[in-house]
DSSP file (Angstrom, degrees, kcal/mol; ACC not computed):
  #  RESIDUE AA STRUCTURE BP1 BP2  ACC     N-H-->O    O-->H-N    N-H-->O    O-->H-N    TCO  KAPPA ALPHA  PHI   PSI    X-CA   Y-CA   Z-CA
    1    1 A M              0   0    0      0, 0.0     2,-0.6     0, 0.0    97,-0.1   0.000 360.0 360.0 360.0 139.5   11.8   -7.9   -4.9
    2    2 A I        -     0   0    0     95,-0.2     2,-0.2    93,-0.0    95,-0.0  -0.957 360.0-137.4-107.8 121.0   15.5   -8.2   -4.4
    3    3 A R        -     0   0    0     -2,-0.6     3,-0.1     1,-0.1     0, 0.0  -0.488  10.5-160.6 -79.1 148.1   17.3   -9.4   -7.5
    4    4 A T  S    S+     0   0    0      1,-0.3     2,-0.3    -2,-0.2    -1,-0.1   0.669  72.7  24.6-102.6 -20.9   20.0  -12.0   -7.2
    5    5 A S    >   -     0   0    0      1,-0.1     3,-1.2     0, 0.0    -1,-0.3  -0.978  52.6-152.0-149.8 132.3   21.8  -11.6  -10.5
    6    6 A I  G >  S+     0   0    0     -2,-0.3     3,-1.2     1,-0.2    -1,-0.1   0.699  95.8  72.3 -71.7 -18.4   22.3   -8.7  -12.9
    7    7 A N  G 3  S+     0   0    0      1,-0.2    -1,-0.2    -3,-0.1     0, 0.0   0.553  81.7  71.7 -74.1  -7.0   22.7  -11.3  -15.6
    8    8 A T  G <  S+     0   0    0     -3,-1.2     2,-0.4     2,-0.1    -1,-0.2   0.478  92.9  62.3 -89.5  -1.4   19.0  -12.2  -15.5
    9    9 A V  S <  S-     0   0    0     -3,-1.2     2,-0.0    -4,-0.1     0, 0.0  -0.949  80.5-123.0-125.4 145.9   17.9   -8.9  -17.2
   10   10 A S     >  -     0   0    0     -2,-0.4     4,-2.7     1,-0.1     5,-0.2  -0.312  32.8-106.6 -74.9 165.9   18.6   -7.4  -20.5
   11   11 A D  H  > S+     0   0    0      2,-0.2     4,-2.3     1,-0.2     5,-0.1   0.891 122.5  51.3 -59.9 -39.8   20.2   -4.0  -20.9
   12   12 A E  H  > S+     0   0    0      2,-0.2     4,-1.9     1,-0.2    -1,-0.2   0.926 111.7  45.2 -64.8 -45.8   16.8   -2.6  -22.0
   13   13 A E  H  > S+     0   0    0      2,-0.2     4,-1.5     1,-0.2    -2,-0.2   0.893 110.4  55.6 -64.7 -39.6   15.0   -4.1  -19.0
   14   14 A F  H  X S+     0   0    0     -4,-2.7     4,-3.3     1,-0.2     3,-0.4   0.930 107.9  48.4 -57.3 -47.0   17.8   -2.8  -16.7
   15   15 A D  H  X S+     0   0    0     -4,-2.3     4,-1.6     1,-0.2    -1,-0.2   0.879 109.4  52.7 -61.9 -38.6   17.3    0.7  -18.0
   16   16 A K  H  < S+     0   0    0     -4,-1.9    -1,-0.2     1,-0.2    -2,-0.2   0.776 118.2  37.8 -68.3 -25.6   13.5    0.5  -17.5
   17   17 A I  H  X S+     0   0    0     -4,-1.5     4,-1.3    -3,-0.4    -2,-0.2   0.904 121.0  39.8 -88.2 -49.7   14.1   -0.6  -13.9
   18   18 A V  H  X S+     0   0    0     -4,-3.3     4,-3.2    -5,-0.2     5,-0.3   0.893 107.9  56.8 -76.5 -42.6   17.0    1.5  -12.8
   19   19 A F  H  X S+     0   0    0     -4,-1.6     4,-2.3    -5,-0.3    -1,-0.2   0.930 110.4  43.8 -60.5 -47.3   16.3    4.9  -14.4
   20   20 A P  H  > S+     0   0    0      0, 0.0     4,-2.4     0, 0.0    -1,-0.2   0.890 115.0  51.3 -63.9 -36.1   12.9    5.3  -12.8
   21   21 A F  H  X S+     0   0    0     -4,-1.3     4,-2.6     2,-0.2     5,-0.2   0.951 111.0  47.1 -62.4 -49.4   14.3    4.1   -9.4
   22   22 A D  H  X S+     0   0    0     -4,-3.2     4,-2.6     1,-0.2    -1,-0.2   0.890 112.1  51.0 -59.4 -39.9   17.2    6.5   -9.6
   23   23 A E  H  X S+     0   0    0     -4,-2.3     4,-2.2    -5,-0.3    -1,-0.2   0.913 111.0  47.5 -64.4 -44.1   14.8    9.3  -10.5
   24   24 A A  H  X S+     0   0    0     -4,-2.4     4,-2.2     2,-0.2    -2,-0.2   0.915 114.0  47.1 -64.3 -43.1   12.5    8.5   -7.5
   25   25 A I  H  X S+     0   0    0     -4,-2.6     4,-2.9     2,-0.2     5,-0.2   0.912 111.3  51.1 -66.1 -42.4   15.5    8.4   -5.1
   26   26 A T  H  X S+     0   0    0     -4,-2.6     4,-2.6    -5,-0.2    -2,-0.2   0.911 110.7  48.8 -61.4 -43.2   16.9   11.6   -6.4
   27   27 A K  H  X S+     0   0    0     -4,-2.2     4,-1.9     2,-0.2    -1,-0.2   0.921 113.2  47.3 -62.7 -44.1   13.6   13.4   -6.0
   28   28 A Y  H  X S+     0   0    0     -4,-2.2     4,-2.5     1,-0.2    -2,-0.2   0.928 113.4  47.5 -62.9 -46.1   13.3   12.1   -2.5
   29   29 A I  H  X S+     0   0    0     -4,-2.9     4,-3.6     2,-0.2     5,-0.3   0.900 108.0  55.6 -64.7 -41.1   16.8   13.0   -1.5
   30   30 A D  H  X S+     0   0    0     -4,-2.6     4,-2.2    -5,-0.2    -1,-0.2   0.931 112.2  43.0 -56.8 -46.2   16.4   16.5   -3.0
   31   31 A N  H  X S+     0   0    0     -4,-1.9     4,-2.0     2,-0.2    -2,-0.2   0.918 116.5  47.8 -65.6 -43.3   13.4   17.1   -0.8
   32   32 A L  H  X S+     0   0    0     -4,-2.5     4,-2.6     2,-0.2    -2,-0.2   0.924 112.7  47.9 -63.2 -46.3   15.1   15.5    2.2
   33   33 A I  H  X S+     0   0    0     -4,-3.6     4,-3.0     2,-0.2     5,-0.3   0.910 110.1  51.6 -64.7 -43.7   18.3   17.5    1.8
   34   34 A N  H  X S+     0   0    0     -4,-2.2     4,-2.1    -5,-0.3    -1,-0.2   0.923 113.1  45.5 -59.6 -43.4   16.5   20.8    1.4
   35   35 A D  H  X S+     0   0    0     -4,-2.0     4,-2.3     2,-0.2    -2,-0.2   0.906 113.4  50.1 -65.8 -41.7   14.6   20.2    4.6
   36   36 A Y  H  X S+     0   0    0     -4,-2.6     4,-2.9     2,-0.2    -2,-0.2   0.924 110.7  48.4 -63.3 -45.4   17.7   19.1    6.4
   37   37 A I  H  X S+     0   0    0     -4,-3.0     4,-2.7     2,-0.2     5,-0.2   0.913 111.1  50.6 -63.9 -41.5   19.7   22.1    5.3
   38   38 A A  H  X S+     0   0    0     -4,-2.1     4,-2.6    -5,-0.3    -1,-0.2   0.913 112.2  47.6 -61.2 -41.8   16.9   24.5    6.4
   39   39 A Y  H  X S+     0   0    0     -4,-2.3     4,-3.0     2,-0.2     5,-0.3   0.925 110.6  52.1 -63.2 -45.1   16.8   22.7    9.8
   40   40 A Y  H  X S+     0   0    0     -4,-2.9     4,-2.5     1,-0.2    -2,-0.2   0.929 113.6  43.6 -55.8 -48.8   20.6   23.0   10.1
   41   41 A L  H  X S+     0   0    0     -4,-2.7     4,-2.5     2,-0.2     5,-0.2   0.907 114.2  50.0 -66.3 -42.1   20.5   26.7    9.4
   42   42 A A  H  X S+     0   0    0     -4,-2.6     4,-2.9    -5,-0.2     5,-0.2   0.937 114.9  42.7 -63.1 -47.4   17.5   27.3   11.6
   43   43 A M  H  X S+     0   0    0     -4,-3.0     4,-2.2     2,-0.2     6,-0.2   0.906 114.0  51.7 -66.9 -40.8   19.0   25.4   14.6
   44   44 A G  H  <>S+     0   0    0     -4,-2.5     5,-3.3    -5,-0.3     6,-0.8   0.904 114.4  43.7 -61.2 -41.4   22.4   27.0   14.0
   45   45 A Y  H ><5S+     0   0    0     -4,-2.5     3,-1.4     3,-0.2    -2,-0.2   0.954 115.4  46.3 -67.7 -51.4   20.9   30.5   14.0
   46   46 A K  H 3<5S+     0   0    0     -4,-2.9    -2,-0.2     1,-0.3    -1,-0.2   0.800 118.9  41.8 -64.8 -29.0   18.6   29.9   17.0
   47   47 A M  T 3<5S-     0   0    0     -4,-2.2    -1,-0.3    -5,-0.2    -2,-0.2   0.292 108.5-122.6-100.8   9.7   21.4   28.4   19.0
   48   48 A S  T < 5S+     0   0    0     -3,-1.4    -3,-0.2     1,-0.1    -4,-0.1   0.889  72.5 130.6  51.5  44.7   24.0   30.9   17.8
   49   49 A A      < +     0   0    0     -5,-3.3     2,-0.4    -6,-0.2    -4,-0.2   0.281  45.3  75.4-113.7   8.2   26.1   28.1   16.5
   50   50 A I        -     0   0    0     -6,-0.8     2,-0.2    -5,-0.1     3,-0.0  -0.930  65.9-143.2-121.8 151.0   26.9   29.2   13.0
   51   51 A W        -     0   0    0     -2,-0.4     2,-0.3     1,-0.1    -2,-0.1  -0.665  38.7 -74.5-109.3 163.7   29.4   31.9   11.9
   52   52 A N  S    S+     0   0    0     -2,-0.2     2,-0.3     0, 0.0    -1,-0.1  -0.378  77.3 119.7 -61.4 118.0   29.3   34.5    9.2
   53   53 A S        -     0   0    0     -2,-0.3     2,-0.1    -3,-0.0    -3,-0.0  -0.935  64.2 -66.6-163.9 178.1   29.8   32.8    5.9
   54   54 A S     >  -     0   0    0     -2,-0.3     4,-2.1     1,-0.1     5,-0.2  -0.347  39.7-117.7 -76.1 158.7   28.1   32.2    2.6
   55   55 A L  H  > S+     0   0    0      1,-0.2     4,-2.7     2,-0.2     5,-0.2   0.903 117.3  55.9 -58.4 -41.5   24.9   30.2    2.2
   56   56 A E  H  > S+     0   0    0      1,-0.2     4,-2.5     2,-0.2    -1,-0.2   0.910 106.3  49.6 -59.6 -43.2   26.9   27.8   -0.1
   57   57 A T  H  > S+     0   0    0      1,-0.2     4,-2.4     2,-0.2    -1,-0.2   0.918 112.1  47.5 -62.6 -43.9   29.5   27.2    2.6
   58   58 A H  H  X S+     0   0    0     -4,-2.1     4,-2.5     2,-0.2    -2,-0.2   0.892 111.1  51.5 -65.9 -38.7   26.9   26.5    5.2
   59   59 A C  H  X S+     0   0    0     -4,-2.7     4,-2.1     2,-0.2    -2,-0.2   0.939 111.8  46.8 -62.1 -46.1   25.1   24.1    2.9
   60   60 A N  H  X S+     0   0    0     -4,-2.5     4,-2.2     1,-0.2    -2,-0.2   0.889 112.0  51.1 -63.7 -39.1   28.3   22.3    2.2
   61   61 A S  H  X S+     0   0    0     -4,-2.4     4,-1.6     2,-0.2    -1,-0.2   0.911 108.8  50.9 -64.2 -41.7   29.1   22.1    5.9
   62   62 A S  H  X S+     0   0    0     -4,-2.5     4,-0.8     1,-0.2    -2,-0.2   0.909 111.5  47.1 -64.0 -40.4   25.7   20.7    6.7
   63   63 A I  H >X S+     0   0    0     -4,-2.1     4,-0.8     1,-0.2     3,-0.8   0.868 106.4  59.3 -68.4 -35.9   26.1   18.0    4.1
   64   64 A G  H >< S+     0   0    0     -4,-2.2     3,-0.8     1,-0.2     4,-0.4   0.853  97.4  60.8 -59.1 -34.8   29.6   17.3    5.4
   65   65 A N  H >< S+     0   0    0     -4,-1.6     3,-1.1     1,-0.2    -1,-0.2   0.828  96.2  61.2 -61.8 -31.3   28.0   16.5    8.8
   66   66 A L  H X< S+     0   0    0     -3,-0.8     3,-1.4    -4,-0.8    -1,-0.2   0.808  93.4  62.9 -67.0 -28.8   26.0   13.7    7.2
   67   67 A T  T << S+     0   0    0     -4,-0.8    -1,-0.2    -3,-0.8    -2,-0.2   0.683  94.9  62.3 -71.6 -15.0   29.2   11.8    6.1
   68   68 A D  T <  S+     0   0    0     -3,-1.1     2,-0.5    -4,-0.4    -1,-0.3   0.559  79.3 104.6 -83.4  -8.4   30.0   11.4    9.8
   69   69 A I    <   +     0   0    0     -3,-1.4     3,-0.1    -4,-0.2    -3,-0.0  -0.612  27.3 139.3 -79.0 122.8   26.9    9.4   10.5
   70   70 A N        +     0   0    0     -2,-0.5     2,-0.8     1,-0.1    -1,-0.2   0.279  42.2  93.4-144.8   9.2   27.7    5.7   10.8
   71   71 A N        -     0   0    0      2,-0.0     2,-0.4     0, 0.0    -1,-0.1  -0.899  55.6-173.3-106.7 106.0   25.5    4.5   13.7
   72   72 A F        -     0   0    0     -2,-0.8     2,-1.2    -3,-0.1     3,-0.1  -0.815  24.8-137.4-102.9 139.1   22.3    3.2   12.2
   73   73 A D     >  -     0   0    0     -2,-0.4     4,-2.3     1,-0.2     3,-0.3  -0.755  22.4-176.2 -92.4  91.4   19.4    2.1   14.3
   74   74 A Y  H  > S+     0   0    0     -2,-1.2     4,-2.5     1,-0.2    -1,-0.2   0.842  80.4  54.9 -61.5 -35.2   18.5   -1.1   12.5
   75   75 A D  H  > S+     0   0    0      2,-0.2     4,-2.2     1,-0.2    -1,-0.2   0.906 108.8  48.2 -65.0 -40.0   15.4   -1.7   14.7
   76   76 A A  H  > S+     0   0    0     -3,-0.3     4,-2.4     2,-0.2    -2,-0.2   0.897 110.8  51.3 -65.5 -40.0   14.1    1.8   13.8
   77   77 A I  H  X S+     0   0    0     -4,-2.3     4,-2.5     2,-0.2    -2,-0.2   0.920 110.5  48.7 -62.6 -43.8   14.7    1.1   10.1
   78   78 A K  H  X S+     0   0    0     -4,-2.5     4,-2.2     1,-0.2    -2,-0.2   0.902 110.8  51.0 -62.5 -41.2   12.8   -2.2   10.3
   79   79 A E  H  X S+     0   0    0     -4,-2.2     4,-3.0     2,-0.2     5,-0.3   0.907 110.3  48.6 -64.2 -42.0   10.0   -0.5   12.1
   80   80 A I  H  X>S+     0   0    0     -4,-2.4     4,-2.8     1,-0.2     5,-0.9   0.924 109.9  52.4 -63.5 -44.4    9.7    2.3    9.4
   81   81 A L  H  X5S+     0   0    0     -4,-2.5     6,-2.2     3,-0.2     4,-1.0   0.912 115.1  42.0 -57.4 -42.5    9.8   -0.3    6.7
   82   82 A E  H  X5S+     0   0    0     -4,-2.2     4,-0.9     4,-0.3    -2,-0.2   0.955 122.5  35.8 -70.9 -50.3    6.9   -2.2    8.3
   83   83 A K  H  <5S+     0   0    0     -4,-3.0    -3,-0.2    -5,-0.2    -2,-0.2   0.886 129.4  29.7 -74.3 -39.5    4.7    0.8    9.3
   84   84 A K  H  <5S+     0   0    0     -4,-2.8    -3,-0.2    -5,-0.3    -2,-0.1   0.818 134.6  23.1 -92.2 -33.2    5.4    3.1    6.4
   85   85 A Y  H  <<S-     0   0    0     -4,-1.0    -3,-0.2    -5,-0.9    -2,-0.1   0.467  92.8-122.1-118.6  -3.3    6.0    0.7    3.5
   86   86 A G     <  +     0   0    0     -4,-0.9    14,-2.8    -5,-0.3     2,-0.4   0.849  68.7 128.9  66.0  34.2    4.4   -2.6    4.5
   87   87 A L  E     -A   99   0A   0     -6,-2.2     2,-0.4    12,-0.2    -1,-0.2  -0.935  42.0-159.4-124.8 146.6    7.7   -4.5    4.2
   88   88 A K  E     -A   98   0A   0     10,-2.9    10,-2.4    -2,-0.4     2,-0.6  -0.988  16.1-135.7-128.4 129.0    9.4   -6.8    6.7
   89   89 A I  E     +A   97   0A   0     -2,-0.4     8,-0.2     8,-0.2     3,-0.1  -0.721  24.7 174.8 -79.6 123.4   13.1   -7.8    6.7
   90   90 A I  E     +     0   0A   0      6,-2.4     2,-0.3    -2,-0.6     7,-0.2   0.531  69.8  31.3-108.0  -9.9   13.2  -11.5    7.3
   91   91 A N  E   > -A   96   0A   0      5,-1.3     5,-1.7     1,-0.1    -1,-0.3  -0.902  55.6-175.8-149.3 119.8   17.0  -11.9    6.9
   92   92 A D  T   5S+     0   0    0     -2,-0.3     3,-0.4     3,-0.2    -1,-0.1   0.851  82.5  52.9 -80.3 -37.1   19.6   -9.3    7.9
   93   93 A E  T   5S+     0   0    0      1,-0.3     2,-0.7     2,-0.1    -1,-0.1   0.955 124.5  21.9 -71.6 -52.8   22.7  -11.0    6.7
   94   94 A Q  T   5S-     0   0    0      2,-0.0    -1,-0.3     0, 0.0    -2,-0.0  -0.872 109.7-115.4-112.8  92.6   21.7  -11.8    3.1
   95   95 A L  T   5 +     0   0    0     -2,-0.7     2,-0.4    -3,-0.4    -3,-0.2   0.070  44.3 171.6 -45.4 121.1   19.0   -9.2    2.8
   96   96 A E  E   < -A   91   0A   0     -5,-1.7    -6,-2.4     2,-0.0    -5,-1.3  -1.000   5.7-177.6-130.0 132.7   15.6  -10.7    2.3
   97   97 A I  E     -A   89   0A   0     -2,-0.4     2,-0.3    -8,-0.2    -8,-0.2  -0.972   3.0-171.8-130.1 142.7   12.4   -8.6    2.4
   98   98 A E  E     -A   88   0A   0    -10,-2.4   -10,-2.9    -2,-0.4     2,-0.3  -0.971  28.5-109.7-132.8 152.4    8.8   -9.6    2.1
   99   99 A E  E     -A   87   0A   0     -2,-0.3     2,-0.5   -12,-0.2   -12,-0.2  -0.571  33.8-121.5 -76.7 140.8    5.6   -7.7    1.8
  100  100 A I        -     0   0    0    -14,-2.8     2,-0.3    -2,-0.3    -1,-0.1  -0.723  24.9-128.8 -84.1 126.4    3.3   -7.8    4.8
  101  101 A K              0   0    0     -2,-0.5   -15,-0.0     1,-0.1    -1,-0.0  -0.584 360.0 360.0 -76.2 133.7   -0.1   -9.2    4.0
  102  102 A K              0   0    0     -2,-0.3    -1,-0.1   -16,-0.0    -2,-0.0   0.416 360.0 360.0-102.2 360.0   -2.9   -7.0    5.1
């Protein structure tokens, strides 16, 4: 469900909705970031493309690379939503999503 107004939920209901969502997203990102940094280091090492520095510096550099990403493949995102999550975007401009009936 995509909510249309924050004014339709109480503060208590908001906390019950948002905190678990934030927790799930943080857990997912932590796993994703760890895998990405390991890939960054592995490819940099195997391709002789990283220089001597601390692990912390390399981790920060790898995350910095993510901020340069601004070309999104919307068709690929839609396909992932459909195949992996059973959701279909029916309006791109004012985001509308519906569950795919199985």
